[in-house]
C-alpha positions as CSV (number, residue, x, y, z in Angstrom):
1,M,4.8,6.3,24.2
2,T,4.3,6.6,20.5
3,Q,7.5,6.9,18.5
4,K,7.7,10.0,16.3
5,H,9.6,10.3,13.0
6,F,10.1,13.3,10.7
7,H,11.2,13.3,7.1
8,D,10.9,15.6,4.2
9,V,9.2,13.0,2.1
10,L,7.2,9.9,3.2
11,I,6.8,7.2,0.5
12,I,4.4,4.5,1.3
13,G,5.1,1.6,-1.0
14,S,8.3,0.0,-2.4
15,G,7.4,-1.1,-5.9
16,A,8.6,0.4,-9.2
17,A,6.6,3.7,-8.6
18,G,7.8,4.3,-5.0
19,L,11.4,3.4,-5.8
20,T,11.5,5.6,-8.9
21,A,10.3,8.5,-6.9
22,A,12.8,7.9,-4.1
23,L,15.7,7.6,-6.5
24,H,14.7,11.0,-8.1
25,I,14.6,12.9,-4.8
26,P,17.9,14.7,-4.2
27,E,20.1,13.8,-1.3
28,Q,19.5,17.0,0.6
29,Y,15.9,15.9,1.4
30,S,15.3,13.0,3.9
31,V,13.1,10.2,2.7
32,A,11.3,7.4,4.5
33,L,10.4,4.5,2.3
34,I,7.8,2.2,3.8
35,S,7.6,-1.4,2.7
36,K,4.6,-3.5,3.8
37,G,6.7,-6.6,3.8
38,E,10.2,-7.2,2.4
39,L,11.2,-5.0,-0.4
40,T,10.7,-7.8,-3.0
41,D,7.1,-8.6,-1.9
42,G,5.1,-6.4,-4.2
43,S,3.6,-6.8,-7.6
44,T,6.6,-5.3,-9.5
45,W,8.9,-8.3,-8.6
46,W,6.4,-10.7,-10.3
47,A,5.8,-8.8,-13.5
48,Q,6.8,-11.0,-16.3
49,G,6.0,-9.5,-19.7
50,G,7.9,-6.2,-20.0
51,I,7.5,-2.5,-20.5
52,A,5.8,-0.9,-23.5
53,A,7.8,1.9,-25.0
54,V,8.4,3.6,-28.4
55,L,11.9,2.3,-29.2
56,D,11.8,0.9,-32.7
57,S,12.3,3.3,-35.7
58,E,9.2,1.9,-37.4
59,D,7.1,2.6,-34.3
60,S,5.8,6.0,-33.2
61,V,4.3,7.9,-30.3
62,D,1.1,8.3,-32.2
63,K,0.8,4.5,-32.9
64,H,1.3,3.7,-29.2
65,V,-1.2,6.3,-28.2
66,K,-3.7,5.1,-30.7
67,D,-3.4,1.5,-29.5
68,T,-3.8,2.6,-25.9
69,L,-6.9,4.6,-26.7
70,I,-8.5,1.7,-28.5
71,A,-7.8,-0.7,-25.6
72,G,-9.2,1.9,-23.1
73,A,-12.7,1.7,-24.8
74,G,-13.2,5.5,-25.0
75,L,-12.3,6.3,-21.4
76,C,-8.5,7.0,-21.7
77,H,-7.6,10.6,-21.2
78,E,-5.6,11.3,-24.3
79,D,-3.4,14.0,-22.6
80,A,-2.4,11.4,-20.0
81,V,-1.7,8.7,-22.6
82,R,0.4,11.0,-24.7
83,F,2.3,12.3,-21.7
84,T,3.1,8.8,-20.6
85,V,4.1,7.5,-24.1
86,E,6.2,10.6,-24.9
87,N,8.2,9.9,-21.8
88,S,8.6,6.1,-22.4
89,R,12.0,6.3,-24.1
90,Q,13.4,8.4,-21.3
91,A,12.1,5.9,-18.7
92,I,13.8,3.0,-20.5
93,E,17.1,4.8,-20.9
94,W,17.0,5.7,-17.2
95,L,16.5,2.0,-16.3
96,I,19.4,1.0,-18.6
97,E,21.6,3.6,-17.0
98,E,20.6,2.2,-13.6
99,G,21.8,-1.2,-14.7
100,V,18.7,-3.1,-15.9
101,R,19.8,-5.8,-18.4
102,F,17.1,-6.2,-21.0
103,T,17.1,-9.1,-23.4
104,K,18.9,-8.5,-26.7
105,E,18.5,-10.1,-30.1
106,E,20.8,-13.1,-30.6
107,H,24.3,-12.0,-31.7
108,S,23.3,-8.4,-31.6
109,D,23.3,-5.2,-29.5
110,T,19.7,-4.5,-30.5
111,Y,17.1,-5.0,-27.8
112,H,14.6,-7.7,-28.4
113,L,11.0,-6.3,-28.6
114,T,8.0,-8.5,-28.3
115,Q,4.3,-7.9,-29.0
116,E,1.4,-8.3,-26.7
117,G,-2.4,-8.1,-26.8
118,G,-3.8,-4.8,-28.1
119,H,-0.4,-3.6,-29.5
120,T,-0.1,-3.3,-33.3
121,H,3.7,-3.2,-33.1
122,R,6.5,-4.9,-31.4
123,R,7.3,-2.4,-28.6
124,I,7.6,-4.5,-25.4
125,I,11.2,-4.4,-24.0
126,H,11.8,-7.1,-21.5
127,S,14.3,-9.1,-19.5
128,A,13.5,-12.7,-20.6
129,D,10.2,-13.4,-18.8
130,A,11.2,-11.9,-15.5
131,T,11.2,-8.2,-16.3
132,G,9.7,-7.1,-13.0
133,K,12.4,-8.9,-11.1
134,A,15.2,-7.4,-13.2
135,V,13.8,-3.9,-12.8
136,H,12.8,-4.2,-9.1
137,S,16.1,-5.8,-8.0
138,T,18.1,-3.0,-9.8
139,L,16.1,-0.2,-8.3
140,I,16.3,-1.8,-4.8
141,D,20.1,-2.0,-5.1
142,A,20.2,1.6,-6.1
143,V,17.9,2.9,-3.3
144,K,19.9,1.0,-0.7
145,H,22.9,3.2,-1.7
146,K,21.1,6.4,-1.2
147,K,22.2,7.9,2.1
148,N,19.1,10.1,2.4
149,V,16.6,7.2,2.2
150,D,15.5,5.3,5.4
151,I,14.0,2.0,4.4
152,L,11.5,0.5,6.8
153,S,10.4,-3.1,5.9
154,N,7.5,-4.9,7.4
155,H,5.6,-1.7,8.1
156,I,2.0,-1.0,7.0
157,A,0.2,2.4,7.0
158,V,-2.9,2.6,9.1
159,D,-4.3,6.1,8.1
160,L,-3.1,9.4,6.7
161,I,-2.9,12.5,8.8
162,T,-4.5,15.7,7.5
163,Q,-5.0,19.2,8.8
164,A,-6.6,22.4,7.6
165,D,-4.3,24.7,5.6
166,E,-4.3,28.3,6.6
167,D,-3.4,29.6,3.1
168,S,-5.9,27.4,1.2
169,P,-9.4,26.1,1.3
170,K,-8.0,22.6,0.9
171,Y,-6.7,20.3,3.6
172,R,-3.1,19.1,3.5
173,C,-1.6,15.8,4.3
174,T,1.2,15.9,6.9
175,G,2.0,12.3,7.5
176,A,0.6,8.9,8.5
177,Y,0.3,6.5,11.4
178,I,2.4,3.4,10.5
179,Y,2.1,0.0,12.1
180,D,5.4,-1.9,12.7
181,R,4.4,-5.6,12.1
182,T,7.5,-6.9,13.9
183,A,7.3,-4.7,17.0
184,D,3.5,-4.8,17.1
185,S,3.3,-1.0,17.6
186,V,2.1,2.1,15.8
187,S,4.4,5.1,15.2
188,L,3.7,8.7,14.0
189,F,5.5,9.6,10.7
190,Q,5.3,13.3,9.8
191,A,6.5,14.7,6.5
192,K,6.2,17.7,4.3
193,V,5.1,15.5,1.4
194,V,3.5,12.0,1.4
195,I,3.5,9.7,-1.7
196,L,1.1,6.8,-1.9
197,A,2.6,4.0,-4.0
198,T,0.8,1.1,-2.4
199,G,-0.3,-0.8,-5.5
200,G,-3.6,-2.2,-6.4
201,A,-6.5,-4.0,-4.8
202,S,-6.9,-7.3,-6.6
203,K,-6.8,-9.1,-3.2
204,V,-10.4,-8.1,-2.8
205,Y,-11.1,-11.1,-5.1
206,L,-10.9,-14.8,-4.3
207,Y,-8.7,-15.6,-7.2
208,T,-5.9,-13.2,-8.1
209,S,-2.5,-13.2,-9.7
210,N,-1.3,-10.6,-7.2
211,P,0.9,-11.1,-4.1
212,D,-0.8,-11.1,-0.7
213,G,-0.2,-7.4,0.1
214,C,-2.4,-6.0,-2.7
215,S,-5.3,-4.9,-0.5
216,G,-5.9,-1.4,-1.8
217,D,-4.4,0.3,1.3
218,G,-3.5,3.6,-0.4
219,I,-6.9,3.9,-2.2
220,A,-8.8,3.2,1.1
221,M,-6.6,5.6,3.1
222,A,-7.0,8.4,0.5
223,W,-10.8,7.9,0.4
224,R,-11.0,8.1,4.2
225,A,-8.9,11.3,4.1
226,G,-11.2,13.0,1.6
227,C,-9.8,12.2,-1.9
228,R,-12.0,11.4,-4.9
229,I,-11.7,8.0,-6.4
230,A,-12.4,7.1,-10.0
231,N,-13.3,4.1,-12.2
232,M,-13.1,1.4,-9.6
233,E,-15.5,-0.8,-11.6
234,F,-12.7,-1.6,-14.1
235,N,-10.9,-4.5,-12.5
236,Q,-8.7,-6.3,-15.0
237,F,-8.9,-10.1,-14.9
238,H,-5.7,-11.6,-16.3
239,P,-7.0,-14.3,-18.7
240,T,-4.2,-16.8,-18.2
241,C,-3.2,-17.8,-14.7
242,L,-2.0,-21.3,-13.9
243,Y,-4.7,-23.7,-12.7
244,H,-3.6,-26.4,-10.4
245,P,-5.1,-27.8,-7.2
246,T,-1.8,-27.4,-5.2
247,A,-0.5,-24.3,-6.8
248,K,-0.9,-20.7,-5.6
249,T,-2.1,-18.7,-8.6
250,F,0.8,-18.0,-10.9
251,L,0.4,-15.6,-13.8
252,L,1.3,-16.8,-17.3
253,T,2.7,-13.8,-19.1
254,E,0.9,-12.1,-22.0
255,A,4.0,-12.6,-24.0
256,L,3.3,-16.3,-24.4
257,R,0.3,-15.4,-26.6
258,G,2.3,-12.6,-28.2
259,E,4.8,-15.3,-29.3
260,G,2.2,-17.7,-30.6
261,A,0.6,-19.6,-27.8
262,I,-2.9,-20.8,-28.6
263,L,-5.9,-21.0,-26.2
264,K,-7.7,-24.4,-26.5
265,L,-10.8,-26.1,-25.0
266,P,-10.3,-29.4,-23.1
267,S,-11.1,-31.1,-26.4
268,G,-8.1,-29.4,-28.0
269,E,-10.2,-27.1,-30.1
270,R,-9.1,-23.5,-30.6
271,F,-11.8,-20.9,-29.7
272,M,-10.5,-17.4,-29.6
273,D,-10.9,-16.8,-33.3
274,Q,-14.6,-17.1,-32.8
275,F,-14.6,-14.1,-30.3
276,H,-12.3,-11.5,-31.9
277,E,-10.5,-10.9,-35.1
278,L,-7.2,-10.7,-33.3
279,A,-7.9,-14.1,-31.6
280,E,-5.3,-14.7,-28.8
281,L,-3.9,-11.2,-29.3
282,A,-7.3,-9.5,-28.5
283,P,-7.4,-7.2,-25.5
284,R,-7.4,-8.9,-22.1
285,D,-11.0,-8.2,-21.2
286,V,-12.1,-9.9,-24.4
287,V,-9.9,-12.9,-23.8
288,A,-11.0,-13.2,-20.1
289,R,-14.7,-13.0,-21.0
290,A,-14.2,-15.6,-23.8
291,I,-12.6,-18.0,-21.4
292,D,-15.2,-17.4,-18.7
293,H,-18.0,-18.0,-21.3
294,E,-16.5,-21.2,-22.5
295,M,-15.9,-22.5,-19.0
296,K,-19.5,-21.8,-18.0
297,R,-20.8,-23.2,-21.3
298,L,-18.9,-26.5,-21.0
299,G,-18.9,-26.6,-17.1
300,C,-15.2,-27.1,-17.2
301,D,-12.7,-26.0,-14.5
302,C,-10.2,-24.5,-16.9
303,V,-9.0,-24.1,-20.5
304,Y,-5.5,-24.6,-21.9
305,L,-2.8,-22.4,-23.2
306,D,-0.5,-24.2,-25.7
307,I,2.9,-23.1,-26.9
308,S,4.3,-26.6,-27.4
309,H,4.3,-26.2,-31.2
310,K,7.2,-23.7,-30.9
311,P,10.8,-25.0,-30.8
312,A,11.9,-26.1,-27.3
313,E,15.0,-23.9,-27.6
314,F,12.8,-20.8,-28.3
315,I,10.6,-21.6,-25.3
316,N,13.6,-22.3,-23.0
317,S,15.3,-19.0,-23.9
318,H,12.2,-16.7,-23.9
319,F,10.2,-18.2,-21.0
320,P,12.5,-19.8,-18.5
321,T,10.6,-18.6,-15.5
322,V,7.2,-19.9,-16.8
323,K,8.8,-23.3,-17.7
324,A,10.5,-23.7,-14.3
325,E,7.3,-22.8,-12.4
326,C,5.1,-25.2,-14.5
327,L,7.7,-28.0,-14.1
328,K,7.1,-27.8,-10.3
329,Y,3.6,-29.1,-11.0
330,G,4.6,-31.7,-13.6
331,I,3.8,-29.6,-16.7
332,D,6.4,-29.4,-19.4
333,I,5.3,-26.4,-21.6
334,T,7.6,-27.6,-24.4
335,R,5.5,-30.8,-24.7
336,Q,2.0,-30.1,-23.3
337,P,-0.6,-27.4,-22.9
338,I,-0.9,-25.4,-19.6
339,P,-4.2,-25.4,-17.7
340,V,-5.3,-21.8,-17.1
341,V,-8.2,-19.7,-15.6
342,P,-8.8,-16.0,-15.4
343,A,-7.9,-14.2,-12.1
344,A,-8.1,-10.6,-10.8
345,H,-4.9,-8.9,-11.9
346,Y,-5.0,-5.1,-12.1
347,T,-6.9,-2.2,-10.6
348,C,-7.5,0.4,-13.4
349,G,-9.2,2.9,-11.2
350,G,-7.8,4.6,-8.1
351,V,-7.0,8.0,-6.5
352,M,-7.6,10.9,-8.9
353,V,-4.4,12.7,-9.8
354,N,-2.9,15.1,-12.3
355,Q,0.2,14.5,-14.5
356,F,2.4,15.1,-11.4
357,G,0.6,12.6,-9.3
358,Q,-1.0,15.3,-7.1
359,T,-4.3,14.4,-5.4
360,D,-7.1,16.5,-4.0
361,L,-5.2,16.9,-0.7
362,L,-2.3,19.3,-0.6
363,N,1.1,17.6,-0.5
364,L,-0.4,14.1,-1.0
365,Y,0.7,12.3,-4.2
366,A,-0.5,8.9,-5.6
367,I,1.5,7.1,-8.2
368,G,1.4,3.6,-9.8
369,E,-1.5,1.2,-9.5
370,S,-3.0,3.1,-6.6
371,S,-3.6,6.1,-8.7
372,F,-6.1,7.1,-11.5
373,T,-4.1,9.1,-14.1
374,G,-6.5,8.5,-17.0
375,L,-3.9,6.4,-18.8
376,H,-5.8,3.0,-18.7
377,G,-9.4,4.0,-19.3
378,A,-11.8,1.1,-19.2
379,N,-9.1,-1.5,-19.9
380,R,-5.3,-1.4,-19.3
381,M,-3.3,-2.3,-22.3
382,A,-0.6,-4.9,-21.7
383,S,2.8,-3.6,-20.3
384,N,1.7,0.0,-19.9
385,S,1.6,-0.4,-16.1
386,L,5.3,-0.5,-15.3
387,L,5.7,2.4,-17.7
388,E,3.1,4.4,-15.8
389,C,5.0,3.7,-12.5
390,L,8.3,5.0,-14.0
391,V,6.9,8.0,-15.7
392,Y,4.7,9.2,-12.9
393,G,7.3,8.3,-10.2
394,R,9.7,10.7,-11.9
395,S,7.1,13.3,-12.6
396,A,6.0,13.4,-9.0
397,A,9.5,13.7,-7.7
398,L,10.3,16.6,-10.1
399,K,7.2,18.4,-8.8
400,I,8.2,17.8,-5.2
401,I,11.7,19.1,-5.8
402,E,10.1,22.2,-7.3
403,T,7.8,22.9,-4.4
404,I,9.1,21.3,-1.2
405,D,11.2,24.3,0.0
406,S,8.1,26.4,0.2
407,I,6.1,23.8,2.2
408,K,5.8,24.4,5.9
409,S,6.9,21.7,8.3
410,P,3.9,19.8,9.8
411,E,2.4,21.0,13.1
412,Y,2.2,18.7,16.1
413,Q,-0.1,15.7,15.7
414,P,-1.6,13.6,18.4
415,E,0.0,10.3,19.3
416,W,-1.6,7.0,18.5
417,D,-4.1,6.3,21.2
418,E,-4.6,2.7,22.3
419,S,-5.9,3.5,25.8
420,R,-9.4,2.3,25.1
421,V,-8.8,-0.9,23.2
422,T,-7.7,-4.4,24.2
423,D,-6.0,-7.4,22.6
424,S,-8.4,-9.5,20.6
425,D,-9.1,-13.1,21.4
426,E,-11.5,-13.3,18.4
427,D,-9.1,-13.3,15.4
428,V,-11.2,-15.9,13.8
429,I,-13.7,-13.2,13.0
430,I,-11.1,-11.4,10.8
431,S,-10.4,-14.6,8.8
432,H,-14.1,-15.3,8.4
433,N,-14.9,-11.8,7.3
434,W,-11.9,-11.8,4.9
435,D,-13.0,-15.0,3.3
436,E,-16.7,-13.9,3.0
437,L,-15.7,-10.6,1.4
438,R,-13.5,-12.1,-1.2
439,R,-16.0,-14.9,-2.1
440,F,-19.0,-12.6,-2.6
441,M,-16.8,-10.2,-4.6
442,W,-15.8,-13.1,-6.9
443,D,-19.4,-14.4,-7.2
444,Y,-21.2,-11.1,-7.6
445,V,-18.8,-8.5,-8.8
446,G,-16.6,-10.6,-11.1
447,I,-15.9,-10.8,-14.9
448,V,-19.6,-10.8,-15.8
449,R,-22.1,-8.8,-13.6
450,T,-25.9,-8.2,-13.2
451,G,-27.9,-5.6,-11.2
452,K,-29.1,-8.3,-8.9
453,R,-25.7,-9.6,-8.2
454,L,-24.4,-6.1,-7.4
455,E,-27.4,-5.4,-5.1
456,R,-26.5,-8.6,-3.2
457,A,-22.9,-7.6,-2.9
458,N,-23.9,-4.1,-1.8
459,H,-26.1,-5.5,1.0
460,R,-23.3,-7.8,2.1
461,I,-20.6,-5.1,2.2
462,K,-22.7,-2.8,4.3
463,L,-23.2,-5.5,7.0
464,L,-19.6,-6.4,6.8
465,Q,-18.3,-2.9,7.2
466,N,-20.5,-2.4,10.3
467,E,-18.9,-5.5,11.8
468,I,-15.4,-4.4,10.9
469,S,-15.9,-0.9,12.2
470,E,-17.1,-2.2,15.6
471,Y,-14.1,-4.6,15.7
472,Y,-11.7,-1.8,14.8
473,S,-13.0,0.4,17.5
474,N,-12.6,-2.1,20.3
475,Y,-9.4,-4.0,19.6
476,K,-5.7,-3.2,18.9
477,V,-4.8,-3.1,15.3
478,S,-3.0,-5.9,13.5
479,N,-1.8,-6.4,10.0
480,D,-4.8,-8.6,9.1
481,L,-7.3,-6.1,10.6
482,I,-5.7,-3.2,8.8
483,E,-5.9,-5.0,5.5
484,L,-9.5,-6.3,6.1
485,R,-10.6,-2.7,6.9
486,N,-9.0,-1.4,3.7
487,L,-10.4,-4.3,1.5
488,A,-13.9,-3.5,2.8
489,V,-13.6,0.1,1.7
490,V,-12.2,-0.9,-1.7
491,A,-14.9,-3.5,-2.2
492,Q,-17.6,-0.9,-1.5
493,L,-16.0,1.6,-3.9
494,I,-15.9,-1.1,-6.6
495,I,-19.6,-2.1,-6.0
496,R,-20.8,1.5,-6.0
497,S,-18.9,2.3,-9.2
498,A,-20.2,-0.9,-10.9
499,M,-23.8,0.0,-9.9
500,A,-23.4,3.5,-11.3
501,R,-22.3,2.3,-14.8
502,K,-25.4,1.4,-16.8
503,E,-23.6,0.0,-19.8
504,S,-20.9,-2.5,-20.7
505,R,-17.6,-1.0,-21.4
506,G,-14.1,-2.4,-21.3
507,L,-13.6,-4.5,-18.2
508,H,-17.1,-3.8,-16.9
509,Y,-19.5,-6.2,-18.5
510,S,-23.2,-6.3,-17.4
511,L,-25.8,-8.7,-18.7
512,D,-28.4,-6.1,-17.9
513,F,-26.7,-3.4,-19.9
514,P,-24.8,-5.2,-22.7
515,N,-24.4,-2.2,-25.0
516,L,-22.2,0.9,-24.9
517,K,-23.7,4.3,-24.1
518,P,-23.2,6.8,-26.9
519,F,-20.9,8.9,-24.6
520,A,-18.0,8.0,-22.4
521,R,-17.8,9.3,-18.8
522,D,-15.6,8.4,-15.8
523,T,-17.2,7.2,-12.6
524,V,-16.1,9.6,-10.0
525,L,-16.9,8.9,-6.3
526,V,-16.8,11.9,-4.0
527,P,-16.3,11.4,-0.2
528,I,-18.7,13.1,2.2
529,N,-15.8,15.0,3.7
530,F,-14.5,16.2,0.3
531,A,-12.7,19.5,1.0
532,A,-10.7,20.2,-2.2
533,Q,-11.9,23.1,-4.3
534,D,-9.9,22.6,-7.4
535,V,-10.4,19.8,-9.9
536,V,-7.0,18.1,-10.5
537,V,-8.3,15.8,-13.3
538,G,-10.3,17.9,-15.7
539,R,-12.6,15.3,-17.1
540,S,-15.4,13.7,-15.2
């Protein structure tokens, strides 16, 4: 018999966005916090650089907004950018109150601010080069002390539950089916409100800086449930990830280049000054394409990031995590350059939401990397992502507090039915499909695209989805099957979005359409079962 659980709020995801929302929900409301793996397994833990915020007296909201709009290549929603930036100081002050210890200037109580690509001012507050770990560990400790929050680790959502709303033409979300990875069983979780905080979808690519769980689960579930998805063609490829034959991809923080690291060819020649006036501080998409261009031109496996010209004491104090990780592979960054390659890093598109994180479905919210707020446009500016998690996590929680008492408790929902499926003895199919999908996405829908490559990818994904659908219908679910099913949905959304954009803008670069169109428009995909009548994001 299926286990049933009821909470006022169901939060799917335990990164910065999910934890922020949970911590802002008052104790009189019960919360279930679903973590796909352990609480520390998500992307937040691994974020190195910092959080962009207007903290310096010589900086301003208008300057931060302007930099973000420029980086977004005409597709940022200015109201979303301004809302996020205006709330940046409050977000940082809240983290400090919660106990996050940010790096200070030497012999001073002033916080050290660094500068990263696309920013015209030092506004990145950080905790050495492990900001994500400092923030995440602090928020985890805080949420563990909240008596109203039930934390369920090693659980993954399978699908959202929806039902017609008698007072509205919309459908409402009333919970989700959740797979317990340890017990190998599916439970029914019902709630008045559901929050998707599942992170991005960079695992759809062969090479990624993201942890294993970033398979676009929330985006895929929202799409299947009837939510619109926007701007999925804009996948950010981090330009500098460690390249080593025995190393799992390790991201080398943007702050390295912000503090003077230089990109070099195997010959030792600098090259970024030939591609952009800001050289190494150019926006990430420019840097990633430049590296990709030079690697293809020279036929080399990598380029090099060199900060060894800086004093060793400076490197040791500012980048201890990077130094320690590189030393594992025999690379001393105080003495030699680091081999690097681009890798899929951030999903700029996602589930369409308003400034409270509300989606097209009643009582369903999406926050963090799984959402599309309009903040990032065609290219996310460095260190705006953690800020978005904090601002929208709080904003969603405040809206939930305002409305939850008027929300009816969910009606009865059917139990999870496994009566017609069997245990699979063909798990090799999942691994083969997983590998095929990630390889053709890398080859055909990567940093540089063409119409022919996209057509090939579209043909492949249709065949693959048919296979996955047949497999899903006949066998019991598993963690790998759930992720594969979601990755296939996300891959198709990315491909469809890329095929629809007949220009090169931001992170989407097409050899067939190398120029900008004279107007900027979001790519909005509408599911067949779209039931919402109100537009929650006004621009399309």
